[in-house]
N, C-alpha and C positions, 0 to 999 in steps of 0.2 A: 454262180456256183464256183467255188475255189477248187481246183483240181491239180493233181500232179501225176507224173508218169514215173515208171520205175527205172529210168535210165541210169540213175546214179547210186543204185543200191550198193555197189561194190566200193564206194568211197569210205574212207575211215570214219569212225563214229565221231560225232560232235563232242568237243570237250564240255564239261559241266560249266554252266554259267549261272550267275545270280538271277534272282527274280527280276523281270523287267519292271520299270518304273511307269506307273500310269501317268497320263497327261492331266493337266490342270490349267487354270488361268495363267496367262503369260506366254503360253506356247502359241505359235502361229497356226498350228492345226486346230487348236481350240477356237481361234477366231475365224478360220476359213472353212474347215471341212463340213461344218453344219449348215452352211449357206445353201439355199436352193440353187443358186448359180453354180455352186460346186457340183451339185448333182447333174445339172444340165450338161456341164462340160465332161462329166464322168462317163458318158456313153462311149466316147472314143476309146477310153481305157478298156471297156468291155469288148469292143471290136478287136482291139489288139490282143486281148487275152484269148478269145476264141479262135484267133488266127494261129495260135500255137497248136500243133497237131494233137497233142495229148489233151489239152483243155477243150478244144473243139469237139473231140471224140466223146469225152465224158459228158459234156454239156448236151451234145446231140443225143446220147443214149439215156442219160439219167436225169436231166434237168426238166423242170416244168415250164420252161420259157415259152413253149408253144401253147400249152393248155391253160396256163395261169400266169400270163406275163406280168400283170399288175401285182399279183401276190408275190411272185418271185422278186420283182423289183422292190416291193415294200420290205420283204425280209432281208434283202441285201442291204438296203439303205439303213435299216434298223441295226444290222450287225456292224456296219461301218461306223454308225454313230456311237455304238457301244464301245468300240475300240478307243475312241478319243474322249468321250464324255462319261464313260461308265465307272471311272475310278477303279476300285478293286474288281468290279464286274468285267472290266476290260480284260484283265488277266484270265478270268474264268472263261470269257468268250473265246479268247485265243485257244485255250485248252479244249473247249467244246468243239470248235471247228476242226481241230486236229483229230479229235475222237470221232467226229461225225464222218470224216473222210477216210478213215482207216479201211473201211470195207468197200469203198467205191472203186470200180474198175470198169473198163469197157473195151471192146475190140473194134478196131477200125475196119474200113473196107478192104484193106490189104492183109487182114488177119493179125495185126499187131495188137497186143493187149497193153492198155495204158492203165496204170494204177494210181490211186490217190496217194499223196504225200511224198512223192519223190521230189528231189531238191529243185531241179530246174524249173518245172512249171509252177510249183508252189511259190518259188521266189518271183517268177515272172508276173504272176497275178498281183502280188504285192507291189513290185517295183514299177509296174505301169502307173501306179498312183502318183509317183513323183512326176512323171511326164505329164499326167493330167493336171496336176497342181500348177505346173509351170505354164501349160497351155491356157488354163483357166485364168491365171494372172495376166497373161499376155493379152487376152481378148476382153475379159470382163472386169478386171480390177481397175479402180480409179487411176492407179499409177503403176508402172512396171515394177517388178521386184528389184530391189537393190541387191548388190552382191552379198551383203550380210544377210538379208532376208532369204535369199536363195540358199545360202549355206545353212541357215537355221532350219528351213523346211527340209533340206536334205538330211540333216542330223536327226530331225524329228521322225522322218520316214525310216531311218535306221532303227530308232527306238521303237517305232511301230512294228517293224519287222521282227524285233525280238519279242514283242507282245504276241505276235502271230506265230512264233516259233519257226521263223525262217532260218535255215541253217546259216550260221555265221559266215561260213566260207562263201556263201552266195551273195553276201551284201557288199557292194562296191565300197572301196575305202575312201573315195573322193568323188567330187562331181565330174571331173574329166574321166575318171574310170567308169562312172555311171554311163555317160554318153557314149563311150566306146563300146560298152556292153550293150546298151540299148540299140545302137546302130547295127551292131553285129547280129543281134537277135532278129531285128526287122529284116535284115538283108539275107540271113542264112538259115533261120529257123522257122519264121512265120510262113504260112501258106495261105492261099485264097480259099479258106475253108467255107464250106456251104453254110455253116451256122452263121458266119459273119453276114452273108447275103440275106439270110432269113431274118436276122435281127434288124437289118436296115429296112427290109421290105415290111416287116411287122409294124414299124413306126406309124405308118399311115393306115393301118387296118383297125377295124373295130375289134377290141379284145373278144376272144371266143366265148368268154363266160358272161358277156352282156346279154340280158334277156332279149329274145327275138323281137318283141314288140318295141323295144327301145332302140334297136339297131339302126333304123332309118334316121332317127333324130341324132344319134351319136356319130353317124358316118361323116357328116361334114366337119365336125370338130376333130375327129381322128385324122381326116385328110389334111386339114390346116395345120394341126399340131405335128403331123408327120413331116410335112414339108419343112417346117421350122427345125424339127429334131434332126432331120437328115442334113440340112444345111450346116447346123452346128457340129454334128457328129463327124461328117465327112470333112468339114473344114478344119477341125481340130486334130484330125489324123495326121501323122507325118507323111510327107509326100511319097516316100518310098512305100509305105503301106497302101496309100491310095493307088499307086501304080500296080502293086501286086493284085489288088482287087479289081483293077480295070475301071476305077471310078474317075469320071471326068471332073476336073476342077479348073475353072477359068478365072481370069482376072476380075470379071464381073461378079462371079460367085464370091470371091474374096472381098470385094467391096461391099456386097450385100451382108456378108457375115460381119464385117467390121462395123457396119451401120447398126445392125441388130445388137451386136455386143456393146456398142457404145451406149445405146438406149438402155439396155439392161444394166450395164455397169454404172451409169449415172443415176438411174432411178432407184437401184437397190438400196443405197445408203439412206435414202429419204423415207424408206418404209419403216414402220414400227418393228422392233426386234422380233416380235412373235410372227411377223410375216416374212422376215428375212431368213430366219433359221427354222430348220426342221424340228419337230416336236421334242425329241430327246435332247437335242442341242439347246433348245430354248429353255427347257426345264433345268438342265444342268447349269446353265449360266445363271438362271434365277437362284438356284440353290447355292451356288458358289458365292454370290453376292450376299445372300442371307447369312451364310456361314461367316463371311468377312465382317458383317455388321455385328454378329454375335461375339466374335472374338474381340472386336473393338470395345464392345460394351463390357465384356469380362475384364479386359485390360484396364479399364477406367472405373471399375466398380469401387464403391467406398470400402475402405479396409480399416 
């Protein structure tokens, strides 16, 4: 769930800006965000998000992550896929999310009310995505990002921020500015929120909406998947966030993560496209190629 707090309501109004441009073939996000490996690495971004006091509070009070974790994850992934592969639907999805969060608010244990759509947490939810993209490339990509690729992904995340109506003043102007902002947020804003611990613990648990008769059969799969999920999630968190959460991470853990990531990274390109990409991404890529073939046929039609 995307949430924001009301801390920046007194800031000047945002200047008018043009309609954001949807993504399409040729962008790096088009190539990467729909991969299942991108989803695997994205769990650390969710942990970083719920460590923000406002986001953690609203997720704690208003999200279905406890009662319907699989459904919540499916809806989140579908929304993310729409941002990148939806064309005009991406613009409408950004508007829908803003509208959906207008009435969301929650009160934390200290009596502070957190409201949806204030600038800092709304931006943080989005901007953790660039960290996750860099981390995913470091561990799972066949080759590290070049400087040009890193700059392109950064520029595309700024474009995505505009689709999601992140206030322009909250978007870093350069990669160095981003890392300065990111490190400051981790050090001075994030907290060891209880929701972060719950999400990590939930990884190895049988989802609560699995029928009772199936739970014994599902339990070993949940346990094994949870161990792998925790390894990847904890390992791709920044060290400062692990320290805040009191999570132990050893050199042996890092070697295990590197080995798992190497296997995933090398095997993924060998899979058929329909198994590499999530459904919306796969269909969008098919449609884009079909449109390209149509345009070539039209360009070479008899006149």
